[in-house]
N, C-alpha and C positions, 0 to 999 in steps of 0.2 A: 240974654243968655246964662247969667249966672242964679236965676231962680230956682232951675231944680236943684242944683247943688245947696244954696240955702232952705229950701224943705228937707234936705237928705239931713243936713246940719241940726237942722229942730228937732227931727225927729229922732237921731243920733243923742242929742243932748237930753232929751223925755228919755231914753233908753237909758243912758245911763244912770240917769237923776233915779229912775226905779231900781236901777241894779242897787245902786248904793243905801236908799230905803229897805232891799230886801236883806243885804250884809249887816246882819247883827254887829258887826265888828266896828261900825261905821256908825255914827252919828249926823244922818245924812244933811242935817241944816248946817253944820259946818264946814261943809264944801260946796263950794262953788263952782260949776262945769259953765265951760264955754267949748263952743264947735268951730270952727273953720276950716272947711275944705277938707271935712274927716279924719281933723287934728285937735284932740281933747285937751283942754287945759282944766287943770284944776287946782282950784286956790282955795283960800283959808286957812283955818287953826284949829288945831286938832289936842289932844290932852297927851299922844303917846308915838311913838316909834312904829309900833304896829298896826296903831289906826292909819297913817300915813299911808304905810303899804297896803294895806288891806284896801283903802281906796281905790289906789293905783291897778292892782291886779282888778278889782270890779268894773272898771273903763275898761282895761282890755278883755274882759269875758264876754261884752256886748260886740254882737256881731256887727260890724262895717266896720269898728273901730282899729284902723294901721297904727297910729301913733298916739302917746301919751306924754303932754308936760307935767309934771307934778310939782307945782309950786307951792306944795301945803307946808304949812311953817308948824312945827309941835312947839309948844308954851304947856310945859310941865305945869300941875296943879301946883299952889303953894308950898300944899303938905306933902310933895313928892320930891322937890326940889333939895337935892345933893349935890355936895362937894363933889369936884373931878377925882380928887384921891378917894373919897365911899365909892364912887363910880368904876374908879380903876379895879378895889380888891372885890367889888360885886362881880364884877366882868371877869376876874381872875379866879374867883371860886368858881364860875359858871360852866368855865373852860376846861378848869381839873377835875369838877363831878360828872364832863362829859364823858362816858368813855370811846363815844365815836370820835373824838377828836386828841391830834396828840399836841397837845398845853405846852409842852416842854416846848416846841417847836415854832411856837408863836409867840408871837411880841405884840403889847397893844401901847396906844396914845388916846388918853384921852382928855379932849379942851372943849371945855365950855357943852360936855355933854355928849360931844362927837366920838364918836370911838374909831380908832385908824385900826386893822387889825395888820400885821407883817409878818413874814415865814413861808415855810414852804414845808407842803402834806404832800404827801401819796396820791390820793384821791380828788374827785371832784367833791366827791359825797362828802370828803371832811372837810372841805374849803365852804362847801353850802351849810354842812351841821355847826362849824364855826359860827359864820352868823348868825344862823338861826337861835344859835345858845345863847347871845348876849343882847339878844333884844330884852330888856329889862329895863324894870323903875329907873328914871336919872337919864337914859337912852335917849338922846334925841336922833341920834342917826350912826348909822354903822356903814364905816367904809372899810369894804374887805379886798386890800391887797394882795392877799395871800396867795403865793404861784404854785403850780401842782405840778411836781417832779417827781414823776413815777419812776419808781425801780426800771430798769433798763428789760424792757420786754418789748418784742418786736410784734408790732400788731397787723395786722394780714387785713387786704378791705375785705375779705369775704367775711370774717369774724365783726367786722364793722355791719354789712349791709345783712348779718345773720341778729345782727344787736338793734338795728332800726326794725328789720321785719318783726322780730315781736314786738316791742311796743309800738308798733302802729295796730298791731293785731289784738294786743289786749286795750286800746285805745278805739278801735274801731274797726270792727271786723274784716271791713270791705275795701279798707283802706290797701293801697298797694306803693312799698318803699322803692319800686322801681323809676320813680319819677326822682328821686332824688339821687344826686350824683356826689361821688364820693373819691376825694383827691388825698393821699397822705404825704407828707415828707416831713421826714426825722422827728416824729412823733405828733406832729400836726396835723389835724384832721381838716381838711376845707370841704364844708358841705355846700350844696348849690342845690337849684331846683325850687321846686313850688312846693305849698301843702295849703288847704282851705279852712285854717284855723289857727287861732293859737296853743290851743291844748295839744293839735297837732302837731305842732313846730313846734312846743315844751317837749314831748312824748319823744322825737327823734332826738332832739340836742340831751336830752337824759340820758338816753339809750349809749348815745357817744361817747356821754362823758363819764360813762357807767365802766365803760369798757378798758379792762386793764392795760395799759401804755400809751393810752391817750394821754399826751401829757397840755396838747391845747386843741381850742376845738377856732375855726376860724368860721363864723354861721354867714353864710351867705344865701341863706334861703329866705324866700319872700312869700307872704302871705297873699293868693290868691282866692279872696270869697266868689264864692257864688253870688250872679246879678244879687244885690240889695232888697231885705226884704223885711219890714218891721216886725219886731217881734216884740210879745210884750207880755210880763210876767203878774201872776196874780196875786195881789197882797193884800 
């Protein structure tokens, strides 16, 4: 009874490897791929934190992949090794130079190249921009613990619905938002329902997180793929 699943796993493994080979941010030979019942585990060693994230993103782009366990380690080239003090200075400079980030409200801790962000921001875009701004040489990992505390703005369900409608229309013109259920409690938006792909899922989350007044998003959306069909990229 397990044989059909094993065949599917083998196909997913091949597709993930092809996707890694296609992504110029990743040295495909540095990353190992294992698949068990649709769960992809990435292993190996890469030379930077962005490369680790790129491998993870590549795996999620493959149709049929629901879960990714990222066990890739980051080992900086000896020429890029920096002290935590050097990394902390570079991180602070990057935050201060990014006009989209309220750097004065963000504190950082650097330990063995792992940078932890703490503090609060008004918008999810600031939360995400801060994390992106410090993907720098010498940074092995980013732990973004920033909290989003928007100014008191009452957000209505119809506002959220309109934002989701617009995002799905831009992402996939024939997609409908009425299969997404919305509940709001004290600035927390609870999303449930189904979408057909990770890009569609991310479009919905991005729309909600970008809406003024949203403090937190409880993501209960599930990915309901169409029946599995192998797709190959030309290389």
